[in-house]
NUSE-593013 format. One line per field, with one value per residue: residue number from 1; residue in three letters; chain; x, y, z of N, C-alpha, C in turn. Coordinates in steps of 0.05 Angstrom, whole numbers. Atoms other than C-alpha are relative to their C-alpha. Layout:
residues N
k c(NUM  ...)
r c(Ala  ...)
c c(A  ...)
nX c(X  ...)
nY c(Y  ...)
nZ c(Z  ...)
caX c(X  ...)
caY c(Y  ...)
caZ c(Z  ...)
cX c(X  ...)
cY c(Y  ...)
cZ c(Z  ...)
//
This chain:
residues 293
k c(1  2  3  4  5  6  7  8  9  10  11  12  13  14  15  16  17  18  19  20  21  22  23  24  25  26  27  28  29  30  31  32  33  34  35  36  37  38  39  40  41  42  43  44  45  46  47  48  49  50  51  52  53  54  55  56  57  58  59  60  61  62  63  64  65  66  67  68  69  70  71  72  73  74  75  76  77  78  79  80  81  82  83  84  85  86  87  88  89  90  91  92  93  94  95  96  97  98  99  100  101  102  103  104  105  106  107  108  109  110  111  112  113  114  115  116  117  118  119  120  121  122  123  124  125  126  127  128  129  130  131  132  133  134  135  136  137  138  139  140  141  142  143  144  145  146  147  148  149  150  151  152  153  154  155  156  157  158  159  160  161  162  163  164  165  166  167  168  169  170  171  172  173  174  175  176  177  178  179  180  181  182  183  184  185  186  187  188  189  190  191  192  193  194  195  196  197  198  199  200  201  202  203  204  205  206  207  208  209  210  211  212  213  214  215  216  217  218  219  220  221  222  223  224  225  226  227  228  229  230  231  232  233  234  235  236  237  238  239  240  241  242  243  244  245  246  247  248  249  250  251  252  253  254  255  256  257  258  259  260  261  262  263  264  265  266  267  268  269  270  271  272  273  274  275  276  277  278  279  280  281  282  283  284  285  286  287  288  289  290  291  292  293)
r c(Met  Arg  Thr  Leu  Asp  Ser  Asn  Thr  Ser  Leu  Arg  Ile  Ala  Ile  Gln  Lys  Ser  Gly  Arg  Leu  Thr  Asp  Lys  Thr  Ile  Thr  Leu  Leu  Glu  Gly  Ile  Gly  Leu  Lys  Phe  Asp  Asp  Tyr  Lys  Arg  Ser  Leu  Leu  Val  Lys  Cys  Arg  Asn  Phe  Asp  Val  Glu  Leu  Leu  Leu  Ile  Arg  Asp  Asp  Asp  Ile  Pro  Glu  Tyr  Val  Gln  Asp  Gly  Val  Cys  Asp  Leu  Gly  Phe  Val  Gly  Ala  Asn  Thr  Val  Ala  Glu  Asp  Glu  Ala  Asp  Val  Thr  Ile  Leu  Arg  Gly  Leu  Asp  Tyr  Gly  Val  Cys  Arg  Leu  Ser  Leu  Ala  Ala  Pro  Lys  Asn  Gly  Gly  Ile  Lys  Lys  Val  Glu  Asp  Phe  Ser  Gly  Lys  Lys  Ile  Ala  Thr  Ser  Tyr  Pro  Val  Leu  Thr  Arg  Lys  Phe  Phe  Glu  Glu  Arg  Gly  Ile  Ser  Asp  Thr  Thr  Ile  Val  Thr  Leu  Ser  Gly  Ser  Val  Glu  Ile  Ala  Pro  Arg  Leu  Glu  Ile  Ala  Asp  Ala  Ile  Thr  Asp  Leu  Val  Ser  Thr  Gly  Gly  Thr  Leu  Lys  Ala  Asn  Gly  Leu  Val  Glu  Ile  Ala  Lys  Ile  Phe  Asp  Ser  Glu  Thr  Gln  Leu  Ile  Gln  Thr  Asn  Lys  Pro  Leu  Ser  Asp  Gly  Lys  Lys  Gln  Leu  Ile  Asn  Lys  Met  Leu  Gln  Arg  Ile  Glu  Gly  His  Lys  Thr  Ala  Ala  Glu  Ser  Arg  Tyr  Ile  Met  Met  Asn  Ala  Pro  Glu  Thr  Ser  Val  Pro  Glu  Ile  Lys  Lys  Ile  Ile  Pro  Ser  Met  Lys  Ser  Pro  Thr  Val  Met  Pro  Leu  Ala  Asp  Asn  Gly  Met  Val  Ala  Val  His  Thr  Val  Ile  Pro  Ile  Asp  Thr  Phe  Trp  Asp  Val  Met  Glu  Gln  Leu  Lys  Glu  Ala  Gly  Ala  Ser  Asp  Ile  Val  Met  Leu  Pro  Ile  Glu  Ser  Met  Ile  Val)
c c(A  A  A  A  A  A  A  A  A  A  A  A  A  A  A  A  A  A  A  A  A  A  A  A  A  A  A  A  A  A  A  A  A  A  A  A  A  A  A  A  A  A  A  A  A  A  A  A  A  A  A  A  A  A  A  A  A  A  A  A  A  A  A  A  A  A  A  A  A  A  A  A  A  A  A  A  A  A  A  A  A  A  A  A  A  A  A  A  A  A  A  A  A  A  A  A  A  A  A  A  A  A  A  A  A  A  A  A  A  A  A  A  A  A  A  A  A  A  A  A  A  A  A  A  A  A  A  A  A  A  A  A  A  A  A  A  A  A  A  A  A  A  A  A  A  A  A  A  A  A  A  A  A  A  A  A  A  A  A  A  A  A  A  A  A  A  A  A  A  A  A  A  A  A  A  A  A  A  A  A  A  A  A  A  A  A  A  A  A  A  A  A  A  A  A  A  A  A  A  A  A  A  A  A  A  A  A  A  A  A  A  A  A  A  A  A  A  A  A  A  A  A  A  A  A  A  A  A  A  A  A  A  A  A  A  A  A  A  A  A  A  A  A  A  A  A  A  A  A  A  A  A  A  A  A  A  A  A  A  A  A  A  A  A  A  A  A  A  A  A  A  A  A  A  A  A  A  A  A  A  A  A  A  A  A  A  A  A  A  A  A  A  A)
nX c(-4  14  23  -7  20  -3  -8  -27  -18  -10  -1  -24  -2  -26  0  8  -24  -18  -26  2  17  -15  -15  19  8  -23  -1  21  -7  -23  10  15  26  1  22  2  -11  11  2  24  23  -3  2  -15  0  -23  7  -8  1  26  -7  5  -12  15  -20  12  -19  -13  11  25  -5  5  29  13  -8  12  29  5  6  -23  -12  -28  -8  -29  1  -22  4  7  29  13  -4  14  28  5  19  4  -7  -23  -23  -11  -29  -12  -7  -26  -1  14  -13  -4  4  14  -20  3  -20  3  -18  -29  -11  18  -9  7  -23  5  29  11  5  26  20  13  -2  20  -12  17  -4  22  2  4  2  -27  -15  9  -9  -29  -5  12  -18  -23  9  3  29  9  -4  24  -2  14  3  1  3  -23  -19  -5  -27  -1  15  -16  -5  25  5  23  -10  -29  -14  17  -8  5  -14  -27  -15  -28  -4  -3  22  -5  -22  8  17  -15  7  -19  13  -7  5  17  24  11  -11  22  -4  25  10  24  19  23  23  6  26  -2  -7  7  -24  -11  -16  -24  -18  -13  -19  -24  -15  -13  -22  -21  -12  -14  -25  -18  -8  -18  -25  -14  -11  -22  -18  -11  -8  -28  -11  -29  -16  -19  -10  16  -12  7  28  6  -6  20  25  -2  1  25  23  23  24  -2  -26  -2  0  -27  2  -26  -5  -14  -28  -3  -6  13  29  15  15  22  14  13  -11  10  -16  -17  -25  -12  -28  -17  0  -14  -29  -8  2  -24  -22  4  -5  22  -6  23  24  21  23  25  23  21  26  16  -7  16  -19)
nY c(-23  3  -18  -16  -2  -27  3  10  -11  -27  -19  -16  -23  -8  -22  9  -4  -18  10  22  22  24  11  13  25  18  10  19  24  12  15  23  -7  0  -16  -5  -26  -21  -26  -1  -1  -14  20  23  21  18  27  21  -10  -14  -29  -15  -26  -23  -19  -27  -22  3  -19  11  25  -2  -2  26  18  -11  5  28  10  18  9  -8  -18  -6  -29  -15  -11  -28  -2  8  -22  -24  5  5  23  17  27  11  5  26  -1  -13  20  -6  -10  -25  -18  -28  -18  -25  -21  -28  -9  -28  -7  2  -27  -17  -9  20  17  17  3  -25  -19  6  -17  -20  8  18  26  17  28  19  11  -23  8  5  -25  -18  12  -4  -28  -5  11  -17  -27  -17  2  -19  9  4  25  1  29  8  29  12  -18  -22  -9  -24  -22  -24  -12  -13  -19  9  3  -6  25  24  26  20  25  0  25  -6  -29  -9  -18  -26  -12  -8  -23  -21  0  14  11  -15  16  24  -1  26  24  17  26  14  13  17  -10  17  -14  3  12  28  20  27  17  9  -22  -4  22  -5  -22  11  17  -18  -13  20  3  -25  -1  19  -11  -22  11  14  -20  -13  22  18  27  4  26  -1  23  -9  21  4  -14  -28  -5  -18  -27  -8  -5  -27  -21  -1  -13  17  0  23  14  10  28  10  27  10  5  24  -3  1  -25  -22  -1  -21  -17  -14  -18  -24  -24  -25  -6  -23  8  23  -3  0  26  18  -4  12  29  9  0  22  25  8  -1  7  -13  -5  -15  5  -15  16  -8  -8  17  -4  0)
nZ c(-19  -25  -5  -23  -21  -12  -28  -3  21  -5  22  -4  17  9  19  27  17  -12  -7  -20  9  9  -23  -18  13  -2  -28  -3  15  -14  -23  9  10  29  10  29  8  -18  14  16  -17  -25  -21  10  -20  -2  8  -19  -27  -3  1  25  1  10  11  -2  -4  -25  -20  -11  -14  -29  -6  5  -21  -25  0  0  27  4  -26  0  22  4  7  -11  -27  3  6  -25  -19  10  -3  -29  1  -23  9  -14  18  -6  3  23  20  11  28  2  -20  8  -23  6  -8  7  20  9  22  -7  -2  -15  -27  -20  -4  -23  -7  -11  23  12  -14  18  28  12  5  16  -8  1  -27  -18  -29  -10  2  -21  -26  -2  -8  -26  -20  -3  -8  24  5  20  27  16  14  25  6  29  3  13  13  -18  3  17  -13  -3  26  8  -21  -16  -28  -4  -4  2  -13  20  -4  12  0  6  1  28  9  -12  14  27  -2  -14  -28  -18  -24  -24  -24  3  -17  -6  14  9  14  2  -24  0  -20  -5  -11  -28  -3  -9  20  -8  -7  25  12  -16  6  26  -3  -13  19  19  -14  -3  26  7  -16  12  26  -5  -11  22  18  -13  -8  21  -9  7  -4  1  -11  -19  -18  -24  -22  3  -5  -22  7  20  -14  -13  21  15  -14  7  -17  -17  4  27  5  5  11  8  28  6  -9  -28  -13  13  -4  14  -19  13  -18  12  -11  12  24  -3  -14  14  9  -23  -11  18  -4  -25  4  15  -19  -20  13  18  29  18  -12  20  -10  16  -8  -13  10  -23  -24  -24  -22)
caX c(2312  2290  2222  2233  2196  2183  2196  2264  2291  2332  2323  2388  2393  2454  2473  2441  2502  2564  2631  2605  2561  2612  2653  2591  2569  2640  2638  2571  2594  2658  2617  2581  2518  2498  2455  2428  2447  2437  2442  2375  2329  2316  2299  2346  2337  2395  2396  2426  2411  2347  2366  2341  2376  2340  2382  2367  2401  2453  2421  2357  2390  2392  2318  2297  2336  2312  2239  2247  2234  2303  2335  2406  2442  2511  2524  2577  2586  2581  2510  2489  2518  2489  2420  2427  2393  2365  2401  2453  2522  2543  2613  2658  2679  2745  2725  2696  2745  2745  2738  2693  2738  2735  2769  2780  2812  2887  2902  2847  2848  2823  2881  2854  2788  2779  2781  2714  2678  2627  2639  2591  2604  2575  2563  2520  2530  2499  2487  2559  2586  2544  2560  2635  2632  2585  2633  2687  2645  2638  2564  2564  2579  2526  2514  2494  2465  2479  2462  2527  2587  2602  2674  2657  2617  2675  2690  2616  2618  2562  2605  2673  2691  2664  2660  2663  2684  2758  2795  2859  2848  2853  2785  2802  2868  2836  2789  2842  2822  2864  2843  2840  2812  2781  2710  2693  2726  2682  2680  2626  2585  2537  2477  2417  2347  2326  2257  2242  2272  2249  2296  2304  2329  2376  2406  2418  2450  2497  2515  2530  2572  2612  2624  2643  2694  2723  2726  2760  2811  2827  2838  2887  2923  2966  2978  3053  3090  3164  3216  3263  3309  3271  3319  3296  3223  3225  3257  3209  3149  3175  3180  3113  3056  3007  2936  2950  3009  3034  3026  3092  3099  3160  3192  3225  3294  3315  3314  3272  3201  3148  3116  3048  3014  2974  3003  2980  3001  3030  3083  3102  3167  3196  3176  3204  3273  3274  3251  3308  3357  3327  3340  3274  3277  3229  3180  3115  3059  2987  2924  2865  2794  2759  2766  2726  2764)
caY c(483  484  512  569  570  639  611  582  614  677  737  775  845  861  918  910  938  973  963  914  870  823  816  798  746  718  712  677  629  618  593  543  581  571  620  628  690  745  801  783  788  829  767  708  641  598  529  492  534  564  634  685  749  815  861  934  1002  1002  1063  1022  962  987  1005  939  902  948  937  862  858  825  785  802  853  864  939  991  1013  1085  1073  1039  1096  1151  1120  1110  1043  1001  937  890  889  817  828  868  834  867  889  952  988  1063  1125  1186  1247  1322  1353  1424  1458  1448  1522  1548  1575  1512  1474  1444  1425  1491  1527  1495  1542  1584  1545  1509  1435  1392  1319  1257  1242  1301  1261  1237  1305  1345  1297  1304  1380  1380  1334  1386  1446  1473  1490  1543  1501  1497  1427  1423  1354  1326  1257  1248  1280  1322  1329  1383  1426  1473  1485  1502  1547  1507  1496  1513  1441  1370  1305  1244  1171  1162  1099  1119  1194  1196  1229  1283  1297  1299  1353  1395  1375  1353  1310  1349  1300  1231  1228  1154  1087  1041  969  922  896  839  867  832  855  867  840  772  713  641  587  561  628  636  567  586  652  616  567  624  660  597  589  662  657  594  627  688  648  606  668  694  627  579  505  490  425  413  358  362  320  290  324  392  383  415  478  479  475  537  575  558  606  548  547  478  430  411  343  304  241  196  192  133  161  145  205  248  271  311  369  397  457  521  590  662  685  750  712  662  692  707  639  604  636  613  543  538  557  504  450  447  435  426  477  481  532  517  560  537  539  541  514  506  524)
caZ c(1902  1974  1993  2042  2108  2138  2208  2193  2129  2129  2085  2076  2047  2004  1959  1890  1854  1876  1909  1962  1919  1886  1950  1990  1939  1939  2015  2013  1960  2000  2059  2015  1993  1920  1881  1811  1772  1825  1773  1741  1801  1863  1904  1896  1931  1954  1924  1983  2045  2074  2052  2002  1982  1974  1929  1945  1951  2005  2038  2048  2080  2153  2151  2120  2174  2230  2209  2205  2130  2127  2183  2164  2121  2092  2091  2104  2176  2152  2127  2193  2234  2190  2194  2270  2257  2313  2293  2323  2291  2289  2262  2217  2152  2133  2063  2036  2082  2077  2120  2122  2122  2122  2061  2036  1976  1977  1968  2013  2084  2118  2148  2213  2245  2281  2213  2195  2244  2205  2141  2094  2088  2033  2050  2040  2114  2152  2217  2225  2202  2251  2308  2294  2301  2361  2398  2387  2408  2337  2328  2274  2213  2158  2131  2058  2044  1974  1948  1909  1875  1936  1915  1864  1914  1930  1856  1845  1906  1938  2000  2029  2043  2043  2081  2037  2037  2022  2002  1968  1965  1889  1879  1929  1895  1826  1851  1885  1955  2014  2073  2138  2189  2194  2220  2217  2200  2159  2134  2113  2171  2181  2217  2248  2262  2334  2319  2350  2312  2313  2341  2270  2245  2304  2289  2216  2236  2284  2230  2181  2233  2245  2171  2162  2219  2188  2119  2147  2187  2126  2083  2134  2143  2103  2110  2112  2105  2116  2128  2186  2230  2288  2335  2308  2326  2395  2366  2306  2354  2390  2324  2293  2313  2305  2330  2359  2363  2293  2262  2262  2219  2209  2140  2106  2121  2192  2238  2191  2201  2163  2200  2180  2211  2198  2208  2197  2127  2152  2192  2138  2112  2180  2205  2143  2154  2226  2206  2156  2211  2256  2204  2164  2089  2030  2061  2022  2033  2009  2010  2052  2024  2091  2162  2225  2288)
cX c(-18  -24  6  -23  5  9  29  19  8  -2  22  0  29  -3  -5  24  18  25  -1  -13  16  15  -18  -9  24  3  -22  5  23  -8  -20  -28  0  -25  -1  10  -13  -4  -27  -25  5  -2  11  0  25  -9  5  -1  -26  4  -10  12  -19  21  -13  22  13  -11  -26  4  -5  -29  -15  6  -13  -30  -7  -8  22  11  28  5  30  1  23  -7  -8  -30  -16  1  -15  -30  -8  -20  0  4  23  22  12  30  8  11  26  1  -18  11  4  -4  -16  18  -10  22  -7  18  28  11  -18  10  -7  22  -4  -29  -12  -6  -27  -22  -11  0  -24  14  -20  5  -25  -4  -4  0  28  16  -7  9  30  5  -11  18  25  -7  -2  -29  -9  6  -28  3  -18  -2  -3  -2  24  17  6  27  2  -14  17  6  -25  -9  -26  8  30  17  -20  7  -9  15  26  11  29  6  3  -21  4  22  -8  -18  12  -6  21  -15  9  -2  -18  -24  -8  14  -23  10  -27  -6  -22  -17  -24  -23  -3  -28  3  5  -7  26  13  18  25  21  14  20  25  16  15  24  24  15  16  27  20  12  21  27  16  13  25  22  11  8  29  9  31  12  21  12  -17  10  -7  -29  -6  5  -21  -27  0  -3  -27  -22  -25  -23  1  27  0  -1  28  -2  28  3  15  29  0  7  -13  -30  -12  -17  -21  -14  -13  11  -13  18  19  26  17  30  20  3  17  30  9  -1  24  24  -1  3  -22  8  -26  -26  -19  -23  -24  -22  -21  -27  -17  8  -19  18  -15)
cY c(-4  19  15  2  26  -2  -8  11  28  16  20  22  5  22  -11  2  21  -14  -23  -25  -26  -13  -15  -27  -20  -12  -21  -26  -14  -16  -22  6  2  14  -1  28  23  26  3  3  15  -19  -26  -22  -17  -28  -21  9  16  30  11  28  20  21  27  21  -3  19  -11  -24  3  1  -26  -20  9  -7  -29  -11  -20  -7  9  19  3  29  14  11  29  4  -6  24  25  -2  -2  -23  -16  -29  -10  -5  -26  -2  17  -21  6  4  24  21  28  18  25  22  28  8  28  5  3  28  20  6  -21  -20  -19  1  26  20  -5  17  21  -7  -17  -26  -18  -29  -17  -13  23  -8  -4  26  19  -10  5  28  6  -11  17  29  19  -2  19  -7  -4  -25  1  -29  -4  -30  -13  22  25  13  25  24  25  15  14  21  -5  -2  7  -25  -23  -20  -21  -26  0  -28  5  30  11  19  27  15  10  25  23  2  -15  -9  15  -18  -24  2  -28  -21  -18  -26  -12  -15  -19  8  -18  16  -4  -10  -29  -20  -28  -15  -10  20  5  -22  5  23  -9  -17  18  14  -18  -4  24  1  -20  10  22  -10  -14  20  13  -20  -15  -26  -4  -28  2  -27  11  -24  -2  16  30  7  18  30  10  6  27  22  4  13  -15  3  -23  -13  -11  -30  -9  -29  -10  -4  -26  1  1  28  24  -1  21  15  16  18  23  24  24  8  23  -6  -19  4  1  -28  -19  3  -13  -30  -11  -1  -23  -28  -10  3  -7  12  7  15  -4  18  -19  11  10  -18  7  -3  -6)
cZ c(24  1  26  19  15  29  3  -21  6  -26  5  -21  -8  -21  -28  -20  13  10  20  -11  -6  23  19  -12  2  28  4  -15  13  24  -9  -11  -31  -10  -30  -5  16  -14  -15  17  25  24  -10  22  -2  -6  21  29  2  2  -26  3  -11  -8  -2  2  27  22  13  18  31  7  -4  23  27  2  -1  -27  -8  28  3  -23  -1  -10  13  28  -1  -4  26  19  -8  5  30  3  25  -9  18  -20  9  -3  -23  -19  -15  -30  -3  20  -12  24  -10  11  -8  -20  -9  -23  10  5  16  28  22  3  23  7  9  -23  -13  13  -19  -29  -9  -8  -15  6  -6  27  20  30  11  -1  23  27  5  10  28  22  5  6  -23  -9  -22  -29  -13  -16  -25  -9  -30  -2  -14  -12  17  -5  -17  13  4  -26  -10  19  15  29  0  1  -2  21  -20  7  -15  2  -4  0  -28  -9  12  -15  -27  0  16  29  16  25  25  25  -6  19  9  -16  -8  -12  -3  26  -6  23  2  11  30  4  9  -23  11  7  -25  -13  16  -5  -27  2  14  -18  -21  13  3  -26  -8  15  -12  -27  4  11  -22  -19  11  9  -24  13  -9  7  -3  9  19  15  25  24  0  8  24  -7  -20  14  14  -20  -12  17  -6  19  20  -6  -29  -2  -8  -8  -8  -30  -3  9  31  12  -12  4  -19  21  -15  21  -16  14  -12  -23  4  15  -16  -5  23  12  -17  4  26  -1  -15  19  20  -13  -19  -29  -15  11  -22  14  -19  11  13  -9  23  24  22  24  26)
//
């Protein structure tokens, strides 16, 4: 295992346990970082990269990064915004996607945002909730701050309504609540401290960002191969939404070529149908582990 140097190695904060943990570890492993069993320790060293992970509560991550205890952190945008942390957001990561929403009892009198005037609202996100109402000129709501299970607050008569994180809406429905308005869109973010960083750390961060971009692009792309008459190549090149010009190689059969390229996965079926019409055959789609663009 590498010996970590405080001037060049990175300490990265991630959630110790929860909905973001496994996906963050999967991402880090996907960009080539190798760790021992991260579930057995709070501080885990990377075996092949100058990185160590600090596994802590997600609510603590923005503060640890802000204070420079950790150089980077993987954390929900909702947590960063709620803490009003002094950090730099390097990029969103397209997982842990959810929204912070206002919700009220389905059969109650609250049907629109204006109806929250004068009401008690239970939430674990008082800063974002208060800001939402202030921006709309509603200043007489009472915010009841709870650390969890806010969805039962109306049933316990602690509050008239709630704000809470919503993914599918199943929890709201199970508790007789209906979503009234969205306050904040959230996803996992990679954040960086604003404390001074050594050149060595900056280089490692840039390398990680490049790997993450390649990993993300690969996950959203597919490698496709096909055979086609050579005369069809100009039309095929017009159809393919390729990052660059496709690779074209002659086949043993006269007048036939193999075409290889990379396309976005969400366009594959439409593109495949057009390729068939243009004369392509034997179309094969393959996943991509990673790529550098």
